C-alpha positions in Angstrom: 87.8 105.5 101.8 88.8 106.6 98.7 92.4 106.7 96.8 93.4 108.7 94.3 97.1 109.1 93.0 97.4 111.4 89.8 101.3 112.1 89.9 101.8 110.1 86.6 98.4 110.4 84.7 98.4 112.6 81.8 97.0 116.0 82.6 94.3 115.4 79.7 92.9 111.8 80.9 90.2 110.8 83.2 91.0 109.3 86.3 89.0 107.0 88.2 88.1 106.8 91.6 88.9 104.0 93.4 87.9 103.0 96.8 90.6 101.7 99.2 90.3 98.7 101.6 92.5 98.9 104.5 93.3 95.0 105.7 94.9 95.9 109.0 91.3 97.6 110.2 89.7 96.4 113.0 86.8 97.6 111.8 85.3 94.7 109.8 81.7 96.6 108.8 83.4 99.5 107.6 85.6 97.3 105.3 82.7 95.3 104.1 80.9 98.2 103.6 83.6 100.2 101.3 84.2 97.1 99.6 80.7 96.2 98.9 80.0 99.9 97.4 83.4 99.4 95.0 82.2 96.2 93.9 78.5 97.5 92.8 80.3 100.7 91.7 83.0 99.0 89.2 84.6 96.2 90.3 88.0 97.9 91.2 89.6 99.0 94.4 92.7 100.1 96.3 93.9 97.4 99.0 96.8 99.0 101.3 98.1 97.3 104.6 98.5 93.9 103.2 100.8 92.2 104.9 103.5 92.2 102.0 106.5 94.4 103.0 107.7 97.0 100.3 111.1 95.4 100.0 109.9 91.8 99.2 107.7 93.7 96.3 110.8 95.6 95.1 112.8 92.5 94.9 109.6 90.6 93.0 109.8 93.7 90.6 113.9 93.7 90.2 113.9 89.7 89.5 111.3 90.1 87.0 113.0 92.9 85.1 116.3 90.7 85.1 114.2 88.1 83.6 112.7 90.0 80.7 116.0 91.6 80.1 117.5 88.0 78.9 118.2 87.4 75.5 114.8 86.2 73.6 116.2 82.3 73.0 117.0 82.1 76.7 113.4 83.2 77.7 112.1 81.0 74.7 113.5 78.3 76.2 111.2 78.5 78.8 108.2 78.9 76.8 105.1 77.9 78.4 103.7 74.3 78.7 100.3 73.0 78.3 100.0 73.9 82.3 100.0 77.2 81.3 103.6 77.9 83.2 106.2 79.6 81.5 107.1 82.7 79.3 104.5 84.3 76.9 105.8 85.5 73.8 105.0 89.2 72.8 101.4 89.0 70.9 100.5 85.5 72.6 97.5 86.3 74.0 94.5 88.2 71.7 92.0 89.7 74.2 90.2 91.7 71.9 89.7 90.1 68.5 87.5 92.7 67.3 90.0 95.5 67.8 93.2 94.3 68.1 94.9 94.1 64.8 97.8 91.4 66.3 97.8 90.1 70.1 98.7 91.9 73.0 101.7 94.0 72.5 103.6 92.3 76.1 105.6 89.5 77.2 104.9 87.9 80.6 105.8 84.7 82.5 103.4 82.5 84.7 103.9 80.9 88.4 101.5 78.8 89.6 101.2 76.3 92.5 104.1 74.0 92.5 102.9 70.5 92.3 105.6 67.3 91.7 105.0 65.7 88.7 104.9 62.4 90.4 101.6 63.9 92.1 98.6 62.4 91.1 97.3 66.5 91.4 99.7 67.5 88.3 97.0 65.3 86.0 95.0 68.5 86.6 94.7 71.1 83.8 96.5 73.7 86.1 98.5 71.5 88.2 102.0 70.7 87.6 106.1 71.9 88.3 106.6 75.4 87.1 109.0 76.1 84.7 111.6 77.9 86.5 115.1 79.4 84.8 118.3 78.0 85.6 119.7 78.8 89.2 123.2 79.9 87.5 121.5 82.4 85.3 119.2 83.8 87.6 120.5 82.6 91.4 117.3 83.3 94.2 114.7 83.7 91.1 112.9 81.0 92.4 112.7 81.0 96.0 111.5 84.6 95.7 109.1 84.5 93.5 107.6 81.5 95.6 107.9 83.5 98.6 105.6 86.5 97.0 103.1 83.7 95.8 103.0 82.0 99.1 102.2 86.0 100.7 99.9 86.7 98.0 97.8 83.6 98.7 97.3 84.5 102.7 96.5 88.2 101.3 93.9 87.2 98.9 92.6 84.4 101.5 92.2 87.6 103.9 90.6 89.7 101.3 87.9 87.1 100.2 86.4 86.8 103.8 85.3 90.5 103.3 83.7 89.8 100.3 81.8 86.7 101.1 80.5 88.9 104.0 79.6 92.1 101.2 77.4 89.1 99.7 75.9 88.2 102.6 77.3 85.2 103.3 79.7 83.3 105.9 82.8 84.5 106.1 84.4 81.5 105.5 82.3 80.7 102.7 85.2 81.0 100.2 87.9 79.1 102.7 86.3 75.5 101.4 88.5 73.1 100.0 87.4 73.2 96.8 87.5 76.9 96.5 90.3 78.6 98.3 91.4 75.2 100.1 93.5 74.1 97.1 93.4 76.9 94.5 94.0 77.4 91.6 96.6 80.7 92.0 99.0 82.2 89.5 101.5 84.7 89.8 102.5 86.0 86.4 104.5 88.8 85.7 104.7 91.6 83.0 106.6 93.5 81.0 105.4 96.4 78.3 108.1 97.4 76.3 108.3 101.4 75.6 106.7 102.2 72.6 102.9 104.0 72.7 100.1 102.2 71.7 97.2 103.4 69.4 93.8 101.9 69.6 92.6 103.7 66.7 94.9 101.7 64.6 94.1 98.3 66.6 97.4 98.4 69.0 97.2 97.8 72.7 99.6 96.9 75.8 96.7 94.1 76.7 93.3 94.2 74.8 90.2 95.0 76.6 89.2 92.0 78.6 87.8 90.9 81.7 89.7 88.5 84.0 88.3 84.7 84.1 88.9 83.8 87.9 87.5 85.0 91.1 89.5 88.4 92.1 93.1 89.9 90.9 96.1 91.4 93.0 98.0 93.5 90.7 100.9 95.7 91.7 102.5 98.1 89.6 105.4 100.3 88.7 104.8 104.1 88.8 103.9 104.0 85.0 100.4 104.7 84.0 99.0 102.6 81.7 96.2 100.8 83.3 92.5 101.9 81.8 89.1 100.6 83.3 85.4 101.2 81.3 83.2 100.7 83.9 80.2 100.4 81.2 80.8 98.0 78.9 77.9 98.0 77.1 78.2 102.1 76.7 78.4 103.4 72.8 81.1 104.9 72.9 82.7 103.2 75.8 84.0 105.6 78.3 87.8 104.5 79.5 89.4 105.8 82.8 93.1 105.5 83.5 93.3 103.8 87.3 96.8 105.8 88.7 99.1 103.6 90.4 99.7 103.7 94.5 102.8 102.6 95.8 102.8 99.2 97.7 99.2 99.1 96.9 97.1 95.8 95.0 94.9 97.0 92.5 92.2 94.7 92.8 89.7 93.6 90.7 86.8 91.2 90.3 86.9 88.3 87.7 84.4 86.6 86.0 83.7 83.9 88.1 82.4 86.0 90.7 80.4 88.0 88.2 79.0 84.2 88.0 78.4 83.9 91.5 77.0 87.1 92.2 74.1 87.1 89.6 75.8 90.1 87.6 75.4 91.7 91.4 78.9 92.1 91.6 81.4 93.6 88.0 83.9 92.0 86.5 85.0 95.2 84.6 86.6 95.7 81.4 90.0 97.1 81.5 93.1 97.3 79.1 96.7 99.1 79.4 97.4 101.4 77.0 101.0 102.5 76.8 102.6 106.3 76.4 106.2 105.5 75.0 107.5 104.4 79.0 108.5 100.9 79.6 106.1 99.6 82.2 106.2 96.5 84.7 103.2 94.7 86.6 102.7 91.6 88.4 99.5 90.0 88.5 98.4 87.4 91.1 95.0 85.6 89.9 93.0 83.7 92.3 90.8 81.2 91.1 88.9 78.4 93.1 89.9 75.0 92.9 89.7 73.0 89.4 86.3 70.5 91.0 84.5 73.5 92.6 81.4 74.2 91.0 80.4 77.7 90.4 76.6 78.5 90.6 74.5 81.3 91.5 74.6 82.2 94.8 71.3 81.9 97.4 71.9 85.3 98.3 72.0 86.9 94.8 68.9 85.2 93.4 65.1 85.3 93.5 61.7 85.0 91.9 62.3 87.9 89.9 65.8 87.8 89.2 66.4 83.9 88.4 70.1 82.6 87.6 71.7 84.1 84.7 74.3 81.4 83.8 73.9 77.9 83.8 76.5 76.2 86.6 80.1 75.5 85.4 83.0 74.2 87.0 86.1 76.0 87.7 88.6 74.1 85.5 86.0 73.8 82.4 85.8 77.4 82.5 89.7 78.2 82.8 90.3 75.6 79.9 88.1 77.4 77.6 89.1 80.8 78.4 92.2 80.2 78.0 92.3 78.4 75.2 90.6 81.6 73.7 92.6 84.0 74.2 96.3 82.2 73.9 98.3 81.3 70.7 97.7 77.7 70.0 101.7 76.1 71.0 102.4 74.7 67.8 103.2 78.5 66.6 106.1 78.3 68.0 107.9 75.1 66.8 110.8 77.0 65.6 111.8 76.6 69.2 
C-alpha cells in the first residue's frame, strides 16, 4: 500500500513515495511483504490503524503546545538531567557538525520509562524517575503523557513482530526480556519555532542524522518539514520531503536495526527544514534493554557477507551517541 499526502508540501519540492502498513490488517503475509520492501528501499514508512485514538493524539499535541508556551525560566527548571529526562533548549543538540553553524533549532522534552529512585534499575543510565511539570502548572499533563507512552510501546511491539518476520526470524524474536521485555523507550515532544531554516547557511531545524535505536514512531502536525535522503553516500545528496499524514505514524528504522541486519535494512539520514511555520512533532524512540547485545542476526550474514559491525551493548551504544550529540550539562550552570 503506497500512501502519499502532498497537501502541505511546496509545489516545487520532491516528495517521497512511502509504503504504508495497516496494523489492523489480518493479512500478515502482505504486511511483511510491504514492510520488507519499505525497509530495503529507504527505511521509512507510514503506519495506519495502529490503535491509538485520534482523541489521545490530539490531547498529546495540545499538552505539548502548553508546555512549550511556558516562559523559558519555567522550562529551564525542568532541564534534562544525566538520565536524559526533561527539557532540551534550542541548540542543545548538534547532529551534523560539519554542516551546522549552531545546534538544532528546536526545543524538546524527554520522557522515559518511569522507574522509582529507590528501584535498583534506576542505577542504569537511561532509567529513573521522569522530570514532570508541577501538577498545578499543567494539570493532567503527566497522565496524558504516561498513557500515550504506554500505548506507543504496544504499537511498537506489534510492529517489531512484522519486522522480525521480514528478517526471517520468529515473530517473537524481539519480545525477549533483554530486548522489548524491559526496553529503553523514550517519548520526546518537539517544537520548531516559526522561522525559515537555510541549509546553505548551516541553519537547520534538525541537522542530518540517523536515529540511534531500533525504530522510531513519529507523529506530526500538518506542517511539512521532515526530509529524508535515501542514499547517504550520493554526491550530491538528494533530499525528499515526507508528507504529514493525519493520525498516522511515520516510522523509521534506527542504527541498531541496521547493525542487527548487517545493513540489509537501512537506517536512513533525515533532517528537518523549516518554511517559516511553527511545527510540532512527537517522537517515540524504541530501543532494547540496557544489557541487550546487538550483534549480526544469523539470517543476515553469510560466508560472502560476514558481520560488518562488532557486537555492542545497547546501553554503551546509546550512551556514546547521546554524548556525541547533546550539549554538556555544565553549559547550563547559570540555570
